[in-house]
PDB file of N, CA, C and O in Angstrom:
ATOM      1  N   MET A   1       0.689   8.513 -57.322  1.00  0.00           N
ATOM      2  CA  MET A   1       1.557   7.692 -56.624  1.00  0.00           C
ATOM      3  C   MET A   1       0.703   6.767 -55.824  1.00  0.00           C
ATOM      4  O   MET A   1       0.041   7.266 -54.914  1.00  0.00           O
ATOM      5  N   ALA A   2       0.647   5.772 -55.995  1.00  0.00           N
ATOM      6  CA  ALA A   2      -0.246   4.513 -55.068  1.00  0.00           C
ATOM      7  C   ALA A   2       0.327   4.752 -53.344  1.00  0.00           C
ATOM      8  O   ALA A   2       1.426   5.125 -52.932  1.00  0.00           O
ATOM      9  N   TYR A   3      -0.696   4.434 -52.739  1.00  0.00           N
ATOM     10  CA  TYR A   3      -0.233   4.203 -51.405  1.00  0.00           C
ATOM     11  C   TYR A   3       0.406   2.959 -51.008  1.00  0.00           C
ATOM     12  O   TYR A   3       0.348   1.987 -51.762  1.00  0.00           O
ATOM     13  N   VAL A   4       1.135   2.890 -49.665  1.00  0.00           N
ATOM     14  CA  VAL A   4       1.645   1.718 -49.312  1.00  0.00           C
ATOM     15  C   VAL A   4       1.260   1.475 -47.828  1.00  0.00           C
ATOM     16  O   VAL A   4       1.120   2.484 -47.136  1.00  0.00           O
ATOM     17  N   ILE A   5       1.041   0.061 -47.161  1.00  0.00           N
ATOM     18  CA  ILE A   5       0.915   0.028 -45.936  1.00  0.00           C
ATOM     19  C   ILE A   5       2.534  -0.611 -45.652  1.00  0.00           C
ATOM     20  O   ILE A   5       3.407  -1.199 -46.291  1.00  0.00           O
ATOM     21  N   THR A   6       2.325  -0.124 -44.372  1.00  0.00           N
ATOM     22  CA  THR A   6       4.074  -0.039 -43.300  1.00  0.00           C
ATOM     23  C   THR A   6       3.505  -1.043 -42.505  1.00  0.00           C
ATOM     24  O   THR A   6       2.323  -1.351 -42.350  1.00  0.00           O
ATOM     25  N   ASP A   7       4.869  -1.653 -41.870  1.00  0.00           N
ATOM     26  CA  ASP A   7       4.886  -2.108 -40.856  1.00  0.00           C
ATOM     27  C   ASP A   7       4.052  -2.306 -39.790  1.00  0.00           C
ATOM     28  O   ASP A   7       3.969  -3.317 -39.092  1.00  0.00           O
ATOM     29  N   ASP A   8       3.467  -1.329 -39.709  1.00  0.00           N
ATOM     30  CA  ASP A   8       2.535  -0.975 -38.653  1.00  0.00           C
ATOM     31  C   ASP A   8       1.228  -1.299 -38.571  1.00  0.00           C
ATOM     32  O   ASP A   8       0.460  -1.021 -37.650  1.00  0.00           O
ATOM     33  N   CYS A   9       0.968  -1.976 -39.694  1.00  0.00           N
ATOM     34  CA  CYS A   9      -0.244  -2.519 -40.022  1.00  0.00           C
ATOM     35  C   CYS A   9      -0.646  -3.726 -39.134  1.00  0.00           C
ATOM     36  O   CYS A   9       0.143  -4.650 -38.934  1.00  0.00           O
ATOM     37  N   THR A  10      -2.059  -3.690 -38.537  1.00  0.00           N
ATOM     38  CA  THR A  10      -2.257  -4.903 -37.572  1.00  0.00           C
ATOM     39  C   THR A  10      -3.371  -5.897 -38.074  1.00  0.00           C
ATOM     40  O   THR A  10      -4.062  -6.696 -37.443  1.00  0.00           O
ATOM     41  N   THR A  11      -3.319  -5.594 -39.387  1.00  0.00           N
ATOM     42  CA  THR A  11      -4.551  -6.384 -40.444  1.00  0.00           C
ATOM     43  C   THR A  11      -6.027  -6.236 -39.595  1.00  0.00           C
ATOM     44  O   THR A  11      -6.810  -7.110 -39.222  1.00  0.00           O
ATOM     45  N   CYS A  12      -6.066  -4.780 -39.456  1.00  0.00           N
ATOM     46  CA  CYS A  12      -7.435  -4.947 -38.718  1.00  0.00           C
ATOM     47  C   CYS A  12      -8.479  -5.276 -39.615  1.00  0.00           C
ATOM     48  O   CYS A  12      -9.454  -5.888 -39.179  1.00  0.00           O
ATOM     49  N   GLY A  13      -8.401  -4.906 -40.983  1.00  0.00           N
ATOM     50  CA  GLY A  13      -9.308  -4.515 -42.001  1.00  0.00           C
ATOM     51  C   GLY A  13     -10.143  -3.427 -41.999  1.00  0.00           C
ATOM     52  O   GLY A  13     -11.213  -3.580 -42.588  1.00  0.00           O
ATOM     53  N   ALA A  14      -9.946  -2.483 -41.542  1.00  0.00           N
ATOM     54  CA  ALA A  14     -10.488  -1.443 -41.663  1.00  0.00           C
ATOM     55  C   ALA A  14     -10.365  -0.635 -43.026  1.00  0.00           C
ATOM     56  O   ALA A  14     -11.311   0.034 -43.441  1.00  0.00           O
ATOM     57  N   CYS A  15      -9.234  -0.723 -43.659  1.00  0.00           N
ATOM     58  CA  CYS A  15      -9.238  -0.045 -45.090  1.00  0.00           C
ATOM     59  C   CYS A  15      -9.819  -1.034 -46.175  1.00  0.00           C
ATOM     60  O   CYS A  15     -10.227  -0.569 -47.239  1.00  0.00           O
ATOM     61  N   ILE A  16      -9.852  -2.031 -45.990  1.00  0.00           N
ATOM     62  CA  ILE A  16     -10.489  -2.706 -47.112  1.00  0.00           C
ATOM     63  C   ILE A  16     -11.879  -2.526 -47.658  1.00  0.00           C
ATOM     64  O   ILE A  16     -12.249  -2.580 -48.830  1.00  0.00           O
ATOM     65  N   SER A  17     -12.499  -2.325 -46.678  1.00  0.00           N
ATOM     66  CA  SER A  17     -14.097  -1.964 -46.916  1.00  0.00           C
ATOM     67  C   SER A  17     -14.426  -0.449 -47.617  1.00  0.00           C
ATOM     68  O   SER A  17     -15.514  -0.180 -48.125  1.00  0.00           O
ATOM     69  N   VAL A  18     -13.424   0.366 -47.556  1.00  0.00           N
ATOM     70  CA  VAL A  18     -13.579   1.645 -47.902  1.00  0.00           C
ATOM     71  C   VAL A  18     -12.765   1.774 -49.228  1.00  0.00           C
ATOM     72  O   VAL A  18     -12.774   2.874 -49.781  1.00  0.00           O
ATOM     73  N   CYS A  19     -12.160   0.891 -49.707  1.00  0.00           N
ATOM     74  CA  CYS A  19     -11.620   1.106 -50.798  1.00  0.00           C
ATOM     75  C   CYS A  19     -12.381   0.760 -52.255  1.00  0.00           C
ATOM     76  O   CYS A  19     -12.886  -0.328 -52.533  1.00  0.00           O
ATOM     77  N   PRO A  20     -12.347   1.823 -53.028  1.00  0.00           N
ATOM     78  CA  PRO A  20     -13.567   1.883 -53.897  1.00  0.00           C
ATOM     79  C   PRO A  20     -13.215   1.248 -55.079  1.00  0.00           C
ATOM     80  O   PRO A  20     -14.037   1.268 -55.995  1.00  0.00           O
ATOM     81  N   VAL A  21     -11.889   0.549 -55.274  1.00  0.00           N
ATOM     82  CA  VAL A  21     -11.517   0.039 -56.417  1.00  0.00           C
ATOM     83  C   VAL A  21     -10.779  -1.526 -56.101  1.00  0.00           C
ATOM     84  O   VAL A  21      -9.970  -2.070 -56.853  1.00  0.00           O
ATOM     85  N   GLU A  22     -11.199  -1.987 -55.013  1.00  0.00           N
ATOM     86  CA  GLU A  22     -10.808  -3.148 -54.300  1.00  0.00           C
ATOM     87  C   GLU A  22      -9.097  -3.566 -54.513  1.00  0.00           C
ATOM     88  O   GLU A  22      -8.701  -4.701 -54.776  1.00  0.00           O
ATOM     89  N   ALA A  23      -8.278  -2.425 -54.340  1.00  0.00           N
ATOM     90  CA  ALA A  23      -6.978  -2.450 -54.384  1.00  0.00           C
ATOM     91  C   ALA A  23      -6.130  -2.955 -53.300  1.00  0.00           C
ATOM     92  O   ALA A  23      -4.916  -2.970 -53.506  1.00  0.00           O
ATOM     93  N   ILE A  24      -6.612  -3.397 -52.111  1.00  0.00           N
ATOM     94  CA  ILE A  24      -6.322  -4.032 -51.005  1.00  0.00           C
ATOM     95  C   ILE A  24      -6.377  -5.401 -50.816  1.00  0.00           C
ATOM     96  O   ILE A  24      -7.498  -5.899 -50.930  1.00  0.00           O
ATOM     97  N   SER A  25      -5.510  -6.092 -50.572  1.00  0.00           N
ATOM     98  CA  SER A  25      -5.623  -7.714 -50.334  1.00  0.00           C
ATOM     99  C   SER A  25      -4.796  -8.198 -49.337  1.00  0.00           C
ATOM    100  O   SER A  25      -3.857  -7.451 -49.062  1.00  0.00           O
ATOM    101  N   GLU A  26      -4.879  -9.328 -48.659  1.00  0.00           N
ATOM    102  CA  GLU A  26      -3.931  -9.817 -47.509  1.00  0.00           C
ATOM    103  C   GLU A  26      -2.922 -10.107 -47.989  1.00  0.00           C
ATOM    104  O   GLU A  26      -2.934 -10.547 -49.138  1.00  0.00           O
ATOM    105  N   GLY A  27      -1.820  -9.977 -47.352  1.00  0.00           N
ATOM    106  CA  GLY A  27      -0.472 -10.352 -47.542  1.00  0.00           C
ATOM    107  C   GLY A  27      -0.190 -11.242 -46.721  1.00  0.00           C
ATOM    108  O   GLY A  27      -1.147 -11.721 -46.113  1.00  0.00           O
ATOM    109  N   GLU A  28       0.928 -11.672 -46.471  1.00  0.00           N
ATOM    110  CA  GLU A  28       1.672 -12.584 -45.398  1.00  0.00           C
ATOM    111  C   GLU A  28       1.383 -12.119 -43.937  1.00  0.00           C
ATOM    112  O   GLU A  28       0.837 -12.792 -43.063  1.00  0.00           O
ATOM    113  N   ASP A  29       1.899 -10.708 -43.825  1.00  0.00           N
ATOM    114  CA  ASP A  29       1.777 -10.662 -42.592  1.00  0.00           C
ATOM    115  C   ASP A  29       1.434  -9.401 -42.203  1.00  0.00           C
ATOM    116  O   ASP A  29       1.591  -8.956 -41.066  1.00  0.00           O
ATOM    117  N   LYS A  30       0.808  -8.620 -43.454  1.00  0.00           N
ATOM    118  CA  LYS A  30      -0.017  -7.244 -43.571  1.00  0.00           C
ATOM    119  C   LYS A  30      -0.797  -7.158 -44.683  1.00  0.00           C
ATOM    120  O   LYS A  30      -0.659  -8.077 -45.490  1.00  0.00           O
ATOM    121  N   TYR A  31      -1.641  -6.231 -44.964  1.00  0.00           N
ATOM    122  CA  TYR A  31      -2.314  -5.959 -45.855  1.00  0.00           C
ATOM    123  C   TYR A  31      -1.291  -5.402 -47.117  1.00  0.00           C
ATOM    124  O   TYR A  31      -0.157  -4.950 -46.962  1.00  0.00           O
ATOM    125  N   LYS A  32      -1.925  -5.546 -48.227  1.00  0.00           N
ATOM    126  CA  LYS A  32      -0.728  -4.730 -49.223  1.00  0.00           C
ATOM    127  C   LYS A  32      -1.898  -4.086 -50.408  1.00  0.00           C
ATOM    128  O   LYS A  32      -3.006  -4.569 -50.641  1.00  0.00           O
ATOM    129  N   ILE A  33      -1.464  -3.223 -50.866  1.00  0.00           N
ATOM    130  CA  ILE A  33      -2.157  -2.225 -51.709  1.00  0.00           C
ATOM    131  C   ILE A  33      -1.418  -2.576 -53.096  1.00  0.00           C
ATOM    132  O   ILE A  33      -0.201  -2.422 -53.203  1.00  0.00           O
ATOM    133  N   ASP A  34      -2.322  -3.120 -54.297  1.00  0.00           N
ATOM    134  CA  ASP A  34      -1.933  -3.258 -55.679  1.00  0.00           C
ATOM    135  C   ASP A  34      -1.659  -1.941 -56.222  1.00  0.00           C
ATOM    136  O   ASP A  34      -2.535  -1.100 -56.019  1.00  0.00           O
ATOM    137  N   PRO A  35      -0.494  -1.535 -56.955  1.00  0.00           N
ATOM    138  CA  PRO A  35      -0.145  -0.002 -57.146  1.00  0.00           C
ATOM    139  C   PRO A  35      -0.965   0.136 -58.668  1.00  0.00           C
ATOM    140  O   PRO A  35      -1.517   1.194 -58.971  1.00  0.00           O
ATOM    141  N   ASP A  36      -0.973  -0.836 -59.408  1.00  0.00           N
ATOM    142  CA  ASP A  36      -1.793  -0.659 -60.672  1.00  0.00           C
ATOM    143  C   ASP A  36      -3.355  -0.229 -60.573  1.00  0.00           C
ATOM    144  O   ASP A  36      -3.915   0.624 -61.261  1.00  0.00           O
ATOM    145  N   THR A  37      -3.765  -0.810 -59.828  1.00  0.00           N
ATOM    146  CA  THR A  37      -5.101  -0.589 -59.209  1.00  0.00           C
ATOM    147  C   THR A  37      -5.386   0.537 -58.211  1.00  0.00           C
ATOM    148  O   THR A  37      -6.549   0.920 -58.079  1.00  0.00           O
ATOM    149  N   CYS A  38      -4.829   0.848 -57.811  1.00  0.00           N
ATOM    150  CA  CYS A  38      -4.829   2.318 -56.458  1.00  0.00           C
ATOM    151  C   CYS A  38      -4.896   3.407 -57.452  1.00  0.00           C
ATOM    152  O   CYS A  38      -4.211   3.577 -58.460  1.00  0.00           O
ATOM    153  N   THR A  39      -6.017   4.221 -56.885  1.00  0.00           N
ATOM    154  CA  THR A  39      -6.119   5.548 -57.500  1.00  0.00           C
ATOM    155  C   THR A  39      -5.783   6.610 -56.936  1.00  0.00           C
ATOM    156  O   THR A  39      -6.020   7.757 -57.315  1.00  0.00           O
ATOM    157  N   ASP A  40      -5.166   6.236 -55.927  1.00  0.00           N
ATOM    158  CA  ASP A  40      -4.649   7.332 -55.137  1.00  0.00           C
ATOM    159  C   ASP A  40      -5.715   8.289 -54.552  1.00  0.00           C
ATOM    160  O   ASP A  40      -5.542   9.500 -54.690  1.00  0.00           O
ATOM    161  N   CYS A  41      -6.930   7.767 -53.833  1.00  0.00           N
ATOM    162  CA  CYS A  41      -7.755   8.708 -53.405  1.00  0.00           C
ATOM    163  C   CYS A  41      -7.671   8.774 -52.015  1.00  0.00           C
ATOM    164  O   CYS A  41      -8.356   9.590 -51.398  1.00  0.00           O
ATOM    165  N   GLY A  42      -6.802   7.899 -51.373  1.00  0.00           N
ATOM    166  CA  GLY A  42      -6.597   8.168 -50.081  1.00  0.00           C
ATOM    167  C   GLY A  42      -7.592   7.750 -48.983  1.00  0.00           C
ATOM    168  O   GLY A  42      -7.288   7.704 -47.791  1.00  0.00           O
ATOM    169  N   LEU A  43      -8.808   7.448 -49.482  1.00  0.00           N
ATOM    170  CA  LEU A  43      -9.614   6.758 -48.299  1.00  0.00           C
ATOM    171  C   LEU A  43      -9.001   5.504 -47.274  1.00  0.00           C
ATOM    172  O   LEU A  43      -9.518   5.155 -46.213  1.00  0.00           O
ATOM    173  N   CYS A  44      -8.004   5.046 -47.772  1.00  0.00           N
ATOM    174  CA  CYS A  44      -7.710   3.888 -46.975  1.00  0.00           C
ATOM    175  C   CYS A  44      -6.981   4.619 -45.589  1.00  0.00           C
ATOM    176  O   CYS A  44      -7.174   4.409 -44.391  1.00  0.00           O
ATOM    177  N   ALA A  45      -6.121   5.505 -46.252  1.00  0.00           N
ATOM    178  CA  ALA A  45      -5.179   6.148 -45.159  1.00  0.00           C
ATOM    179  C   ALA A  45      -5.896   7.006 -43.866  1.00  0.00           C
ATOM    180  O   ALA A  45      -5.562   7.047 -42.682  1.00  0.00           O
ATOM    181  N   ASP A  46      -6.828   7.559 -44.465  1.00  0.00           N
ATOM    182  CA  ASP A  46      -7.924   8.491 -43.845  1.00  0.00           C
ATOM    183  C   ASP A  46      -8.721   7.483 -42.635  1.00  0.00           C
ATOM    184  O   ASP A  46      -8.890   7.877 -41.481  1.00  0.00           O
ATOM    185  N   GLU A  47      -9.193   6.046 -43.160  1.00  0.00           N
ATOM    186  CA  GLU A  47      -9.647   5.121 -42.370  1.00  0.00           C
ATOM    187  C   GLU A  47      -8.511   4.458 -41.316  1.00  0.00           C
ATOM    188  O   GLU A  47      -8.897   4.011 -40.236  1.00  0.00           O
ATOM    189  N   CYS A  48      -7.500   4.432 -41.583  1.00  0.00           N
ATOM    190  CA  CYS A  48      -6.523   3.364 -40.691  1.00  0.00           C
ATOM    191  C   CYS A  48      -6.308   3.918 -39.436  1.00  0.00           C
ATOM    192  O   CYS A  48      -5.627   4.924 -39.242  1.00  0.00           O
ATOM    193  N   PRO A  49      -6.925   3.223 -38.512  1.00  0.00           N
ATOM    194  CA  PRO A  49      -6.606   3.736 -36.875  1.00  0.00           C
ATOM    195  C   PRO A  49      -5.250   3.534 -36.325  1.00  0.00           C
ATOM    196  O   PRO A  49      -4.980   3.826 -35.159  1.00  0.00           O
ATOM    197  N   PHE A  50      -4.319   2.993 -37.228  1.00  0.00           N
ATOM    198  CA  PHE A  50      -2.786   2.877 -36.784  1.00  0.00           C
ATOM    199  C   PHE A  50      -1.965   3.585 -37.521  1.00  0.00           C
ATOM    200  O   PHE A  50      -0.769   3.415 -37.281  1.00  0.00           O
ATOM    201  N   ASP A  51      -2.332   4.548 -38.593  1.00  0.00           N
ATOM    202  CA  ASP A  51      -1.545   5.389 -39.552  1.00  0.00           C
ATOM    203  C   ASP A  51      -0.816   4.716 -40.153  1.00  0.00           C
ATOM    204  O   ASP A  51       0.287   5.226 -40.344  1.00  0.00           O
ATOM    205  N   ALA A  52      -1.066   3.138 -40.796  1.00  0.00           N
ATOM    206  CA  ALA A  52      -0.437   2.480 -41.190  1.00  0.00           C
ATOM    207  C   ALA A  52      -0.021   2.618 -42.931  1.00  0.00           C
ATOM    208  O   ALA A  52       0.762   1.956 -43.612  1.00  0.00           O
ATOM    209  N   ILE A  53      -0.854   3.693 -43.253  1.00  0.00           N
ATOM    210  CA  ILE A  53      -0.998   3.719 -44.727  1.00  0.00           C
ATOM    211  C   ILE A  53      -0.333   4.766 -45.063  1.00  0.00           C
ATOM    212  O   ILE A  53      -0.692   5.729 -44.385  1.00  0.00           O
ATOM    213  N   LYS A  54       0.721   5.089 -46.031  1.00  0.00           N
ATOM    214  CA  LYS A  54       1.243   6.225 -46.432  1.00  0.00           C
ATOM    215  C   LYS A  54       1.337   6.248 -47.878  1.00  0.00           C
ATOM    216  O   LYS A  54       1.491   5.277 -48.619  1.00  0.00           O
ATOM    217  N   GLN A  55       1.219   7.545 -48.212  1.00  0.00           N
ATOM    218  CA  GLN A  55       1.517   7.756 -50.047  1.00  0.00           C
ATOM    219  C   GLN A  55       2.931   7.306 -50.114  1.00  0.00           C
ATOM    220  O   GLN A  55       3.873   7.690 -49.422  1.00  0.00           O
ATOM    221  N   GLY A  56       2.914   6.272 -51.232  1.00  0.00           N
ATOM    222  CA  GLY A  56       4.317   6.036 -51.669  1.00  0.00           C
ATOM    223  C   GLY A  56       4.880   6.645 -52.973  1.00  0.00           C
ATOM    224  O   GLY A  56       6.046   6.427 -53.302  1.00  0.00           O
TER     225      GLY A  56
END
């Protein structure tokens, strides 16, 4: 199951650089994760300083 970015996202960008499949991109007011590309590795959730990424 792909990870999702919650409204706690501050668009700091910490998650983008650690995603090995480039599944994270800028959304309107927070980053978003493409569920078709996400491999469920969890690196983004580990990197997020605001705990804004959860397993969806």
